All heavy atoms as TSV, in Angstrom:
chain	resi	resn	atom	element	x	y	z
A	1	MET	N	N	0.848	-1.170	0.000
A	1	MET	CA	C	0.000	0.000	0.000
A	1	MET	C	C	0.895	1.236	0.000
A	1	MET	O	O	1.809	1.338	0.801
A	1	MET	CB	C	-0.899	-0.014	1.233
A	1	MET	CG	C	-1.725	1.237	1.372
A	1	MET	SD	S	-2.844	1.231	2.784
A	1	MET	CE	C	-3.968	-0.045	2.323
A	2	ASP	N	N	0.627	2.138	-0.885
A	2	ASP	CA	C	1.417	3.360	-0.967
A	2	ASP	C	C	0.872	4.391	0.021
A	2	ASP	O	O	-0.203	4.951	-0.176
A	2	ASP	CB	C	1.379	3.922	-2.378
A	2	ASP	CG	C	2.209	5.182	-2.528
A	2	ASP	OD1	O	3.001	5.508	-1.611
A	2	ASP	OD2	O	2.070	5.847	-3.565
A	3	THR	N	N	1.618	4.623	1.080
A	3	THR	CA	C	1.215	5.595	2.096
A	3	THR	C	C	2.089	6.848	2.050
A	3	THR	O	O	2.029	7.667	2.956
A	3	THR	CB	C	1.295	4.969	3.504
A	3	THR	OG1	O	2.653	4.554	3.739
A	3	THR	CG2	C	0.369	3.781	3.637
A	4	SER	N	N	2.865	6.997	0.974
A	4	SER	CA	C	3.814	8.111	0.900
A	4	SER	C	C	3.140	9.478	0.912
A	4	SER	O	O	3.747	10.459	1.341
A	4	SER	CB	C	4.698	7.975	-0.339
A	4	SER	OG	O	3.914	8.033	-1.515
A	5	GLY	N	N	1.904	9.554	0.489
A	5	GLY	CA	C	1.210	10.835	0.463
A	5	GLY	C	C	0.367	11.112	1.707
A	5	GLY	O	O	-0.288	12.144	1.791
A	6	TRP	N	N	0.386	10.198	2.659
A	6	TRP	CA	C	-0.429	10.365	3.863
A	6	TRP	C	C	0.194	11.406	4.785
A	6	TRP	O	O	1.406	11.486	4.945
A	6	TRP	CB	C	-0.550	9.057	4.610
A	6	TRP	CG	C	-1.367	8.014	3.916
A	6	TRP	CD1	C	-1.742	7.990	2.606
A	6	TRP	CD2	C	-1.890	6.824	4.502
A	6	TRP	NE1	N	-2.465	6.859	2.342
A	6	TRP	CE2	C	-2.576	6.120	3.486
A	6	TRP	CE3	C	-1.848	6.279	5.767
A	6	TRP	CZ2	C	-3.205	4.905	3.718
A	6	TRP	CZ3	C	-2.475	5.065	5.995
A	6	TRP	CH2	C	-3.153	4.395	4.982
A	7	THR	N	N	-0.626	12.191	5.406
A	7	THR	CA	C	-0.182	13.200	6.357
A	7	THR	C	C	-0.457	12.706	7.771
A	7	THR	O	O	-1.557	12.256	8.072
A	7	THR	CB	C	-0.944	14.525	6.138
A	7	THR	OG1	O	-0.717	14.950	4.793
A	7	THR	CG2	C	-0.483	15.594	7.099
A	8	ALA	N	N	0.539	12.815	8.624
A	8	ALA	CA	C	0.371	12.405	10.020
A	8	ALA	C	C	-0.475	13.424	10.767
A	8	ALA	O	O	-0.469	14.620	10.448
A	8	ALA	CB	C	1.725	12.262	10.695
A	9	PHE	N	N	-1.202	12.958	11.738
A	9	PHE	CA	C	-1.984	13.823	12.610
A	9	PHE	C	C	-1.052	14.417	13.651
A	9	PHE	O	O	-0.272	13.705	14.279
A	9	PHE	CB	C	-3.076	13.006	13.301
A	9	PHE	CG	C	-3.769	13.731	14.417
A	9	PHE	CD1	C	-4.670	14.742	14.149
A	9	PHE	CD2	C	-3.516	13.402	15.736
A	9	PHE	CE1	C	-5.315	15.405	15.173
A	9	PHE	CE2	C	-4.153	14.057	16.768
A	9	PHE	CZ	C	-5.054	15.058	16.486
A	10	ASP	N	N	-1.109	15.718	13.852
A	10	ASP	CA	C	-0.256	16.370	14.840
A	10	ASP	C	C	-1.047	16.588	16.121
A	10	ASP	O	O	-1.793	17.550	16.249
A	10	ASP	CB	C	0.257	17.704	14.300
A	10	ASP	CG	C	1.191	18.401	15.276
A	10	ASP	OD1	O	1.596	17.774	16.268
A	10	ASP	OD2	O	1.510	19.573	15.036
A	11	GLY	N	N	-0.879	15.686	17.061
A	11	GLY	CA	C	-1.585	15.788	18.331
A	11	GLY	C	C	-0.739	16.389	19.431
A	11	GLY	O	O	-1.089	16.294	20.606
A	12	ASP	N	N	0.386	17.004	19.057
A	12	ASP	CA	C	1.289	17.626	20.027
A	12	ASP	C	C	1.671	16.678	21.158
A	12	ASP	O	O	1.831	17.083	22.301
A	12	ASP	CB	C	0.679	18.894	20.615
A	12	ASP	CG	C	0.571	20.016	19.611
A	12	ASP	OD1	O	1.425	20.076	18.710
A	12	ASP	OD2	O	-0.375	20.822	19.712
A	13	GLY	N	N	1.793	15.399	20.857
A	13	GLY	CA	C	2.217	14.420	21.842
A	13	GLY	C	C	1.135	13.959	22.796
A	13	GLY	O	O	1.383	13.135	23.662
A	14	ARG	N	N	-0.081	14.489	22.650
A	14	ARG	CA	C	-1.163	14.122	23.574
A	14	ARG	C	C	-1.567	12.666	23.446
A	14	ARG	O	O	-2.156	12.105	24.362
A	14	ARG	CB	C	-2.389	14.993	23.334
A	14	ARG	CG	C	-2.183	16.446	23.723
A	14	ARG	CD	C	-3.388	17.253	23.356
A	14	ARG	NE	N	-3.444	17.293	21.883
A	14	ARG	CZ	C	-4.370	17.902	21.195
A	14	ARG	NH1	N	-5.363	18.499	21.803
A	14	ARG	NH2	N	-4.340	17.917	19.880
A	15	PHE	N	N	-1.260	12.054	22.328
A	15	PHE	CA	C	-1.683	10.681	22.098
A	15	PHE	C	C	-0.504	9.729	21.960
A	15	PHE	O	O	-0.637	8.663	21.367
A	15	PHE	CB	C	-2.583	10.611	20.863
A	15	PHE	CG	C	-3.775	11.513	20.980
A	15	PHE	CD1	C	-3.814	12.724	20.296
A	15	PHE	CD2	C	-4.840	11.183	21.794
A	15	PHE	CE1	C	-4.907	13.571	20.416
A	15	PHE	CE2	C	-5.939	12.018	21.923
A	15	PHE	CZ	C	-5.966	13.219	21.233
A	16	ASP	N	N	0.626	10.122	22.512
A	16	ASP	CA	C	1.802	9.249	22.521
A	16	ASP	C	C	1.709	8.347	23.739
A	16	ASP	O	O	1.671	8.831	24.876
A	16	ASP	CB	C	3.089	10.074	22.565
A	16	ASP	CG	C	3.356	10.794	21.257
A	16	ASP	OD1	O	2.804	10.381	20.230
A	16	ASP	OD2	O	4.121	11.773	21.273
A	17	TYR	N	N	1.654	7.063	23.502
A	17	TYR	CA	C	1.536	6.079	24.576
A	17	TYR	C	C	2.763	5.180	24.561
A	17	TYR	O	O	2.736	4.074	24.043
A	17	TYR	CB	C	0.260	5.249	24.409
A	17	TYR	CG	C	-0.997	6.075	24.448
A	17	TYR	CD1	C	-1.746	6.292	23.295
A	17	TYR	CD2	C	-1.433	6.653	25.630
A	17	TYR	CE1	C	-2.903	7.046	23.327
A	17	TYR	CE2	C	-2.583	7.420	25.666
A	17	TYR	CZ	C	-3.310	7.613	24.515
A	17	TYR	OH	O	-4.452	8.363	24.552
A	18	GLY	N	N	3.850	5.675	25.131
A	18	GLY	CA	C	5.079	4.911	25.186
A	18	GLY	C	C	5.073	3.908	26.322
A	18	GLY	O	O	4.237	3.959	27.223
A	19	ALA	N	N	6.022	2.982	26.246
A	19	ALA	CA	C	6.228	1.960	27.281
A	19	ALA	C	C	4.914	1.294	27.677
A	19	ALA	O	O	4.220	0.760	26.837
A	19	ALA	CB	C	6.947	2.564	28.470
A	20	ASP	N	N	4.555	1.346	28.953
A	20	ASP	CA	C	3.349	0.670	29.449
A	20	ASP	C	C	2.086	1.509	29.331
A	20	ASP	O	O	0.997	1.024	29.624
A	20	ASP	CB	C	3.541	0.271	30.914
A	20	ASP	CG	C	4.608	-0.799	31.074
A	20	ASP	OD1	O	4.763	-1.620	30.157
A	20	ASP	OD2	O	5.273	-0.818	32.126
A	21	ALA	N	N	2.205	2.756	28.904
A	21	ALA	CA	C	1.039	3.643	28.840
A	21	ALA	C	C	-0.031	3.120	27.888
A	21	ALA	O	O	-1.225	3.226	28.172
A	21	ALA	CB	C	1.456	5.049	28.431
A	22	LEU	N	N	0.383	2.540	26.767
A	22	LEU	CA	C	-0.597	2.022	25.811
A	22	LEU	C	C	-1.419	0.899	26.435
A	22	LEU	O	O	-2.638	0.876	26.312
A	22	LEU	CB	C	0.081	1.531	24.536
A	22	LEU	CG	C	-0.860	0.982	23.457
A	22	LEU	CD1	C	-1.797	2.068	22.943
A	22	LEU	CD2	C	-0.068	0.373	22.316
A	23	LYS	N	N	-0.744	-0.009	27.128
A	23	LYS	CA	C	-1.462	-1.133	27.748
A	23	LYS	C	C	-2.442	-0.628	28.807
A	23	LYS	O	O	-3.561	-1.130	28.917
A	23	LYS	CB	C	-0.483	-2.126	28.360
A	23	LYS	CG	C	-1.165	-3.389	28.831
A	23	LYS	CD	C	-0.174	-4.459	29.221
A	23	LYS	CE	C	-0.921	-5.749	29.532
A	23	LYS	NZ	N	-0.010	-6.844	29.806
A	24	LYS	N	N	-2.052	0.387	29.560
A	24	LYS	CA	C	-2.925	0.943	30.599
A	24	LYS	C	C	-4.168	1.597	29.997
A	24	LYS	O	O	-5.242	1.558	30.580
A	24	LYS	CB	C	-2.164	1.948	31.454
A	24	LYS	CG	C	-1.136	1.302	32.350
A	24	LYS	CD	C	-0.362	2.334	33.131
A	24	LYS	CE	C	0.749	1.659	33.932
A	24	LYS	NZ	N	1.600	2.641	34.596
A	25	LYS	N	N	-4.034	2.202	28.834
A	25	LYS	CA	C	-5.138	2.910	28.180
A	25	LYS	C	C	-5.916	2.038	27.190
A	25	LYS	O	O	-6.922	2.466	26.648
A	25	LYS	CB	C	-4.603	4.131	27.418
A	25	LYS	CG	C	-4.008	5.199	28.286
A	25	LYS	CD	C	-5.094	6.041	28.865
A	25	LYS	CE	C	-4.515	7.259	29.544
A	25	LYS	NZ	N	-5.542	8.110	30.068
A	26	TRP	N	N	-5.434	0.823	26.945
A	26	TRP	CA	C	-5.973	-0.023	25.884
A	26	TRP	C	C	-7.483	-0.208	25.974
A	26	TRP	O	O	-8.198	-0.053	24.990
A	26	TRP	CB	C	-5.278	-1.381	25.891
A	26	TRP	CG	C	-5.626	-2.198	24.699
A	26	TRP	CD1	C	-6.560	-3.199	24.621
A	26	TRP	CD2	C	-5.079	-2.077	23.388
A	26	TRP	NE1	N	-6.612	-3.711	23.359
A	26	TRP	CE2	C	-5.704	-3.031	22.571
A	26	TRP	CE3	C	-4.108	-1.250	22.826
A	26	TRP	CZ2	C	-5.396	-3.184	21.226
A	26	TRP	CZ3	C	-3.804	-1.405	21.490
A	26	TRP	CH2	C	-4.443	-2.357	20.705
A	27	LYS	N	N	-7.989	-0.561	27.135
A	27	LYS	CA	C	-9.419	-0.847	27.280
A	27	LYS	C	C	-10.263	0.364	26.886
A	27	LYS	O	O	-11.266	0.236	26.187
A	27	LYS	CB	C	-9.727	-1.281	28.708
A	27	LYS	CG	C	-11.128	-1.793	28.883
A	27	LYS	CD	C	-11.328	-2.356	30.283
A	27	LYS	CE	C	-12.730	-2.884	30.450
A	27	LYS	NZ	N	-12.953	-3.457	31.770
A	28	ALA	N	N	-9.855	1.547	27.309
A	28	ALA	CA	C	-10.600	2.764	26.976
A	28	ALA	C	C	-10.469	3.096	25.483
A	28	ALA	O	O	-11.447	3.492	24.847
A	28	ALA	CB	C	-10.105	3.936	27.812
A	29	LEU	N	N	-9.272	2.924	24.938
A	29	LEU	CA	C	-9.048	3.243	23.530
A	29	LEU	C	C	-9.815	2.309	22.590
A	29	LEU	O	O	-10.173	2.704	21.485
A	29	LEU	CB	C	-7.555	3.171	23.198
A	29	LEU	CG	C	-6.673	4.263	23.810
A	29	LEU	CD1	C	-5.206	3.901	23.662
A	29	LEU	CD2	C	-6.966	5.607	23.179
A	30	HIS	N	N	-10.046	1.087	23.047
A	30	HIS	CA	C	-10.686	0.097	22.185
A	30	HIS	C	C	-12.018	-0.395	22.748
A	30	HIS	O	O	-12.451	-1.517	22.454
A	30	HIS	CB	C	-9.719	-1.067	21.925
A	30	HIS	CG	C	-8.554	-0.630	21.092
A	30	HIS	ND1	N	-8.604	-0.605	19.724
A	30	HIS	CD2	C	-7.347	-0.133	21.445
A	30	HIS	CE1	C	-7.452	-0.130	19.259
A	30	HIS	NE2	N	-6.678	0.169	20.280
A	31	ALA	N	N	-12.673	0.460	23.499
A	31	ALA	CA	C	-13.982	0.105	24.060
A	31	ALA	C	C	-15.010	-0.142	22.966
A	31	ALA	O	O	-15.900	-0.966	23.122
A	31	ALA	CB	C	-14.464	1.203	25.000
A	32	GLY	N	N	-14.876	0.538	21.863
A	32	GLY	CA	C	-15.846	0.405	20.777
A	32	GLY	C	C	-15.617	-0.800	19.888
A	32	GLY	O	O	-16.560	-1.392	19.378
A	33	ASP	N	N	-14.349	-1.187	19.705
A	33	ASP	CA	C	-14.079	-2.305	18.792
A	33	ASP	C	C	-13.624	-3.579	19.504
A	33	ASP	O	O	-13.518	-4.623	18.879
A	33	ASP	CB	C	-13.052	-1.899	17.735
A	33	ASP	CG	C	-11.692	-1.527	18.309
A	33	ASP	OD1	O	-11.428	-1.773	19.494
A	33	ASP	OD2	O	-10.882	-0.978	17.546
A	34	LEU	N	N	-13.353	-3.489	20.796
A	34	LEU	CA	C	-12.938	-4.635	21.613
A	34	LEU	C	C	-11.728	-5.370	21.035
A	34	LEU	O	O	-11.579	-6.588	21.190
A	34	LEU	CB	C	-14.095	-5.605	21.834
A	34	LEU	CG	C	-15.329	-5.013	22.521
A	34	LEU	CD1	C	-16.422	-6.058	22.624
A	34	LEU	CD2	C	-14.975	-4.471	23.894
A	35	GLU	N	N	-10.866	-4.627	20.376
A	35	GLU	CA	C	-9.636	-5.205	19.830
A	35	GLU	C	C	-8.816	-5.774	20.995
A	35	GLU	O	O	-8.581	-5.089	21.984
A	35	GLU	CB	C	-8.836	-4.121	19.096
A	35	GLU	CG	C	-7.600	-4.600	18.409
A	35	GLU	CD	C	-7.886	-5.480	17.205
A	35	GLU	OE1	O	-8.927	-5.310	16.553
A	35	GLU	OE2	O	-7.051	-6.350	16.920
A	36	PRO	N	N	-8.383	-7.033	20.908
A	36	PRO	CA	C	-7.598	-7.604	22.007
A	36	PRO	C	C	-6.190	-7.016	22.057
A	36	PRO	O	O	-5.645	-6.595	21.033
A	36	PRO	CB	C	-7.558	-9.101	21.680
A	36	PRO	CG	C	-7.753	-9.170	20.214
A	36	PRO	CD	C	-8.619	-7.998	19.832
A	37	TRP	N	N	-5.627	-6.978	23.263
A	37	TRP	CA	C	-4.258	-6.496	23.446
A	37	TRP	C	C	-3.311	-7.394	22.650
A	37	TRP	O	O	-3.317	-8.619	22.815
A	37	TRP	CB	C	-3.882	-6.503	24.925
A	37	TRP	CG	C	-2.442	-6.204	25.178
A	37	TRP	CD1	C	-1.504	-7.089	25.611
A	37	TRP	CD2	C	-1.764	-4.952	25.018
A	37	TRP	NE1	N	-0.288	-6.466	25.720
A	37	TRP	CE2	C	-0.414	-5.151	25.360
A	37	TRP	CE3	C	-2.164	-3.687	24.590
A	37	TRP	CZ2	C	0.527	-4.141	25.310
A	37	TRP	CZ3	C	-1.221	-2.675	24.541
A	37	TRP	CH2	C	0.098	-2.897	24.897
A	38	PRO	N	N	-2.470	-6.815	21.785
A	38	PRO	CA	C	-1.547	-7.625	21.003
A	38	PRO	C	C	-0.341	-8.060	21.836
A	38	PRO	O	O	0.292	-7.239	22.503
A	38	PRO	CB	C	-1.110	-6.683	19.875
A	38	PRO	CG	C	-1.270	-5.314	20.450
A	38	PRO	CD	C	-2.402	-5.397	21.427
A	39	SER	N	N	-0.030	-9.329	21.804
A	39	SER	CA	C	1.133	-9.813	22.553
A	39	SER	C	C	2.435	-9.517	21.812
A	39	SER	O	O	3.494	-9.409	22.424
A	39	SER	CB	C	1.005	-11.310	22.827
A	39	SER	OG	O	0.873	-12.019	21.617
A	40	ASP	N	N	2.340	-9.374	20.501
A	40	ASP	CA	C	3.514	-9.103	19.667
A	40	ASP	C	C	3.956	-7.650	19.827
A	40	ASP	O	O	3.160	-6.722	19.658
A	40	ASP	CB	C	3.160	-9.389	18.203
A	40	ASP	CG	C	4.339	-9.215	17.285
A	40	ASP	OD1	O	5.083	-10.187	17.090
A	40	ASP	OD2	O	4.519	-8.094	16.775
A	41	GLU	N	N	5.228	-7.457	20.146
A	41	GLU	CA	C	5.737	-6.101	20.385
A	41	GLU	C	C	5.695	-5.213	19.147
A	41	GLU	O	O	5.485	-4.004	19.253
A	41	GLU	CB	C	7.151	-6.159	20.957
A	41	GLU	CG	C	7.167	-6.665	22.388
A	41	GLU	CD	C	8.548	-6.619	23.016
A	41	GLU	OE1	O	9.409	-5.844	22.537
A	41	GLU	OE2	O	8.756	-7.353	23.980
A	42	SER	N	N	5.877	-5.784	17.968
A	42	SER	CA	C	5.815	-4.952	16.758
A	42	SER	C	C	4.381	-4.481	16.512
A	42	SER	O	O	4.163	-3.367	16.028
A	42	SER	CB	C	6.374	-5.688	15.542
A	42	SER	OG	O	5.571	-6.779	15.193
A	43	LEU	N	N	3.401	-5.302	16.872
A	43	LEU	CA	C	2.004	-4.864	16.757
A	43	LEU	C	C	1.684	-3.797	17.791
A	43	LEU	O	O	0.930	-2.862	17.510
A	43	LEU	CB	C	1.051	-6.047	16.920
A	43	LEU	CG	C	0.795	-6.866	15.682
A	43	LEU	CD1	C	-0.147	-8.025	15.989
A	43	LEU	CD2	C	0.214	-6.007	14.582
A	44	GLN	N	N	2.240	-3.924	18.964
A	44	GLN	CA	C	2.056	-2.882	19.974
A	44	GLN	C	C	2.603	-1.558	19.454
A	44	GLN	O	O	1.978	-0.507	19.608
A	44	GLN	CB	C	2.746	-3.270	21.281
A	44	GLN	CG	C	2.109	-4.443	21.978
A	44	GLN	CD	C	2.930	-4.960	23.135
A	44	GLN	OE1	O	3.786	-4.260	23.679
A	44	GLN	NE2	N	2.684	-6.194	23.523
A	45	GLU	N	N	3.768	-1.619	18.809
A	45	GLU	CA	C	4.347	-0.402	18.232
A	45	GLU	C	C	3.487	0.129	17.099
A	45	GLU	O	O	3.318	1.347	16.962
A	45	GLU	CB	C	5.771	-0.659	17.736
A	45	GLU	CG	C	6.442	0.563	17.141
A	45	GLU	CD	C	6.562	1.743	18.102
A	45	GLU	OE1	O	6.608	1.555	19.332
A	45	GLU	OE2	O	6.597	2.886	17.607
A	46	ALA	N	N	2.897	-0.750	16.306
A	46	ALA	CA	C	1.997	-0.307	15.238
A	46	ALA	C	C	0.814	0.442	15.837
A	46	ALA	O	O	0.419	1.505	15.340
A	46	ALA	CB	C	1.515	-1.504	14.423
A	47	TRP	N	N	0.238	-0.086	16.910
A	47	TRP	CA	C	-0.887	0.590	17.551
A	47	TRP	C	C	-0.451	1.902	18.202
A	47	TRP	O	O	-1.200	2.880	18.201
A	47	TRP	CB	C	-1.559	-0.338	18.566
A	47	TRP	CG	C	-2.468	-1.325	17.910
A	47	TRP	CD1	C	-2.273	-2.665	17.772
A	47	TRP	CD2	C	-3.720	-1.044	17.269
A	47	TRP	NE1	N	-3.315	-3.238	17.095
A	47	TRP	CE2	C	-4.222	-2.261	16.774
A	47	TRP	CE3	C	-4.461	0.116	17.069
A	47	TRP	CZ2	C	-5.438	-2.345	16.099
A	47	TRP	CZ3	C	-5.659	0.014	16.394
A	47	TRP	CH2	C	-6.143	-1.200	15.918
A	48	ARG	N	N	0.757	1.944	18.773
A	48	ARG	CA	C	1.263	3.212	19.315
A	48	ARG	C	C	1.299	4.270	18.221
A	48	ARG	O	O	0.886	5.409	18.425
A	48	ARG	CB	C	2.672	3.030	19.884
A	48	ARG	CG	C	2.709	2.587	21.286
A	48	ARG	CD	C	4.120	2.595	21.879
A	48	ARG	NE	N	4.068	1.818	23.080
A	48	ARG	CZ	C	4.252	0.503	23.137
A	48	ARG	NH1	N	4.563	-0.175	22.052
A	48	ARG	NH2	N	4.149	-0.137	24.282
A	49	ARG	N	N	1.807	3.893	17.071
A	49	ARG	CA	C	1.885	4.830	15.943
A	49	ARG	C	C	0.493	5.249	15.481
A	49	ARG	O	O	0.256	6.422	15.195
A	49	ARG	CB	C	2.665	4.209	14.790
A	49	ARG	CG	C	4.126	4.046	15.101
A	49	ARG	CD	C	4.883	3.494	13.938
A	49	ARG	NE	N	6.269	3.229	14.302
A	49	ARG	CZ	C	7.217	3.023	13.415
A	49	ARG	NH1	N	6.955	3.046	12.120
A	49	ARG	NH2	N	8.440	2.779	13.817
A	50	PHE	N	N	-0.423	4.301	15.428
A	50	PHE	CA	C	-1.794	4.615	15.041
A	50	PHE	C	C	-2.398	5.655	15.977
A	50	PHE	O	O	-2.926	6.672	15.531
A	50	PHE	CB	C	-2.635	3.333	15.055
A	50	PHE	CG	C	-4.104	3.580	14.855
A	50	PHE	CD1	C	-4.622	3.726	13.584
A	50	PHE	CD2	C	-4.955	3.689	15.941
A	50	PHE	CE1	C	-5.985	3.968	13.393
A	50	PHE	CE2	C	-6.313	3.923	15.765
A	50	PHE	CZ	C	-6.827	4.068	14.493
A	51	HIS	N	N	-2.321	5.408	17.271
A	51	HIS	CA	C	-2.934	6.326	18.230
A	51	HIS	C	C	-2.219	7.674	18.287
A	51	HIS	O	O	-2.841	8.680	18.631
A	51	HIS	CB	C	-2.993	5.682	19.618
A	51	HIS	CG	C	-4.009	4.580	19.691
A	51	HIS	ND1	N	-5.360	4.809	19.544
A	51	HIS	CD2	C	-3.875	3.244	19.862
A	51	HIS	CE1	C	-6.008	3.673	19.637
A	51	HIS	NE2	N	-5.136	2.701	19.822
A	52	ALA	N	N	-0.946	7.705	17.928
A	52	ALA	CA	C	-0.195	8.959	17.895
A	52	ALA	C	C	-0.450	9.739	16.606
A	52	ALA	O	O	-0.027	10.881	16.481
A	52	ALA	CB	C	1.297	8.690	18.050
A	53	GLY	N	N	-1.125	9.114	15.641
A	53	GLY	CA	C	-1.435	9.816	14.396
A	53	GLY	C	C	-0.507	9.503	13.249
A	53	GLY	O	O	-0.636	10.075	12.169
A	54	ASP	N	N	0.444	8.595	13.454
A	54	ASP	CA	C	1.346	8.180	12.379
A	54	ASP	C	C	0.711	6.988	11.669
A	54	ASP	O	O	1.109	5.839	11.834
A	54	ASP	CB	C	2.718	7.803	12.948
A	54	ASP	CG	C	3.682	7.282	11.883
A	54	ASP	OD1	O	3.363	7.384	10.674
A	54	ASP	OD2	O	4.737	6.754	12.269
A	55	PHE	N	N	-0.318	7.274	10.882
A	55	PHE	CA	C	-1.099	6.218	10.249
A	55	PHE	C	C	-0.294	5.438	9.211
A	55	PHE	O	O	-0.435	4.222	9.099
A	55	PHE	CB	C	-2.379	6.791	9.651
A	55	PHE	CG	C	-3.202	7.520	10.668
A	55	PHE	CD1	C	-3.465	8.869	10.538
A	55	PHE	CD2	C	-3.697	6.858	11.785
A	55	PHE	CE1	C	-4.221	9.542	11.490
A	55	PHE	CE2	C	-4.452	7.522	12.744
A	55	PHE	CZ	C	-4.714	8.871	12.591
A	56	ALA	N	N	0.568	6.113	8.466
A	56	ALA	CA	C	1.393	5.423	7.477
A	56	ALA	C	C	2.330	4.441	8.161
A	56	ALA	O	O	2.472	3.296	7.726
A	56	ALA	CB	C	2.173	6.434	6.642
A	57	GLY	N	N	2.971	4.865	9.239
A	57	GLY	CA	C	3.861	3.972	9.987
A	57	GLY	C	C	3.106	2.814	10.603
A	57	GLY	O	O	3.600	1.687	10.651
A	58	ALA	N	N	1.890	3.078	11.072
A	58	ALA	CA	C	1.063	2.032	11.666
A	58	ALA	C	C	0.684	0.989	10.620
A	58	ALA	O	O	0.760	-0.214	10.877
A	58	ALA	CB	C	-0.197	2.642	12.281
A	59	VAL	N	N	0.305	1.444	9.438
A	59	VAL	CA	C	-0.066	0.519	8.360
A	59	VAL	C	C	1.135	-0.324	7.957
A	59	VAL	O	O	1.027	-1.543	7.785
A	59	VAL	CB	C	-0.643	1.287	7.145
A	59	VAL	CG1	C	-0.705	0.399	5.916
A	59	VAL	CG2	C	-2.012	1.834	7.483
A	60	GLU	N	N	2.281	0.307	7.823
A	60	GLU	CA	C	3.493	-0.422	7.432
A	60	GLU	C	C	3.790	-1.563	8.419
A	60	GLU	O	O	3.991	-2.707	8.018
A	60	GLU	CB	C	4.679	0.546	7.372
A	60	GLU	CG	C	5.974	-0.103	6.965
A	60	GLU	CD	C	7.122	0.893	6.925
A	60	GLU	OE1	O	6.895	2.045	6.509
A	60	GLU	OE2	O	8.231	0.502	7.324
A	61	LEU	N	N	3.805	-1.251	9.704
A	61	LEU	CA	C	4.080	-2.286	10.705
A	61	LEU	C	C	2.959	-3.315	10.780
A	61	LEU	O	O	3.216	-4.501	10.973
A	61	LEU	CB	C	4.303	-1.651	12.082
A	61	LEU	CG	C	5.596	-0.894	12.278
A	61	LEU	CD1	C	5.647	-0.252	13.655
A	61	LEU	CD2	C	6.803	-1.815	12.083
A	62	GLY	N	N	1.737	-2.867	10.644
A	62	GLY	CA	C	0.607	-3.784	10.668
A	62	GLY	C	C	0.663	-4.791	9.542
A	62	GLY	O	O	0.442	-5.988	9.743
A	63	LEU	N	N	0.978	-4.326	8.340
A	63	LEU	CA	C	1.076	-5.235	7.196
A	63	LEU	C	C	2.240	-6.209	7.335
A	63	LEU	O	O	2.121	-7.374	6.946
A	63	LEU	CB	C	1.188	-4.443	5.897
A	63	LEU	CG	C	-0.063	-3.679	5.474
A	63	LEU	CD1	C	0.211	-2.832	4.239
A	63	LEU	CD2	C	-1.231	-4.625	5.228
A	64	GLU	N	N	3.331	-5.743	7.922
A	64	GLU	CA	C	4.478	-6.623	8.149
A	64	GLU	C	C	4.131	-7.755	9.109
A	64	GLU	O	O	4.704	-8.837	9.025
A	64	GLU	CB	C	5.674	-5.833	8.706
A	64	GLU	CG	C	6.348	-4.952	7.688
A	64	GLU	CD	C	7.453	-4.095	8.302
A	64	GLU	OE1	O	7.815	-4.313	9.485
A	64	GLU	OE2	O	7.951	-3.208	7.602
A	65	ALA	N	N	3.203	-7.513	10.023
A	65	ALA	CA	C	2.811	-8.504	11.015
A	65	ALA	C	C	1.914	-9.589	10.449
A	65	ALA	O	O	1.646	-10.588	11.114
A	65	ALA	CB	C	2.137	-7.817	12.193
A	66	GLY	N	N	1.402	-9.389	9.245
A	66	GLY	CA	C	0.514	-10.380	8.649
A	66	GLY	C	C	-0.931	-10.178	9.064
A	66	GLY	O	O	-1.318	-9.077	9.464
A	67	PRO	N	N	-1.737	-11.234	9.013
A	67	PRO	CA	C	-3.162	-11.110	9.283
A	67	PRO	C	C	-3.511	-10.480	10.644
A	67	PRO	O	O	-4.489	-9.756	10.754
A	67	PRO	CB	C	-3.672	-12.553	9.216
A	67	PRO	CG	C	-2.716	-13.241	8.314
A	67	PRO	CD	C	-1.380	-12.594	8.588
A	68	GLU	N	N	-2.694	-10.736	11.656
A	68	GLU	CA	C	-2.975	-10.147	12.972
A	68	GLU	C	C	-2.863	-8.629	12.953
A	68	GLU	O	O	-3.436	-7.957	13.801
A	68	GLU	CB	C	-2.034	-10.726	14.021
A	68	GLU	CG	C	-2.329	-12.164	14.377
A	68	GLU	CD	C	-1.422	-12.683	15.479
A	68	GLU	OE1	O	-0.507	-11.947	15.917
A	68	GLU	OE2	O	-1.628	-13.817	15.899
A	69	GLY	N	N	-2.124	-8.086	12.012
A	69	GLY	CA	C	-1.918	-6.653	11.947
A	69	GLY	C	C	-2.887	-5.915	11.058
A	69	GLY	O	O	-2.831	-4.691	10.938
A	70	HIS	N	N	-3.816	-6.614	10.431
A	70	HIS	CA	C	-4.732	-5.962	9.494
A	70	HIS	C	C	-5.677	-4.979	10.162
A	70	HIS	O	O	-6.113	-4.030	9.529
A	70	HIS	CB	C	-5.506	-7.001	8.682
A	70	HIS	CG	C	-4.652	-7.645	7.636
A	70	HIS	ND1	N	-5.183	-8.375	6.612
A	70	HIS	CD2	C	-3.320	-7.668	7.441
A	70	HIS	CE1	C	-4.193	-8.818	5.830
A	70	HIS	NE2	N	-3.064	-8.408	6.316
A	71	ALA	N	N	-6.010	-5.173	11.413
A	71	ALA	CA	C	-6.907	-4.229	12.101
A	71	ALA	C	C	-6.232	-2.872	12.273
A	71	ALA	O	O	-6.899	-1.848	12.287
A	71	ALA	CB	C	-7.329	-4.780	13.451
A	72	VAL	N	N	-4.917	-2.866	12.408
A	72	VAL	CA	C	-4.193	-1.608	12.545
A	72	VAL	C	C	-4.340	-0.827	11.259
A	72	VAL	O	O	-4.579	0.343	11.248
A	72	VAL	CB	C	-2.699	-1.829	12.860
A	72	VAL	CG1	C	-1.983	-0.505	13.008
A	72	VAL	CG2	C	-2.502	-2.677	14.088
């Protein structure tokens, strides 16, 4: 997928969930879709990028992960 023209969302760091912050916020962030917590660290990073607004980076990592990463 060509994501070279995608623009990242600038949330001024408000949606950066580094280290354990993503896991702590996971239930609230995914209350609507009930996406399960990913055990794979690269998928966790894909979701971090997604929530931070780096959609192109999230898609890239999600696709690399295979079928488990398609929700990203």
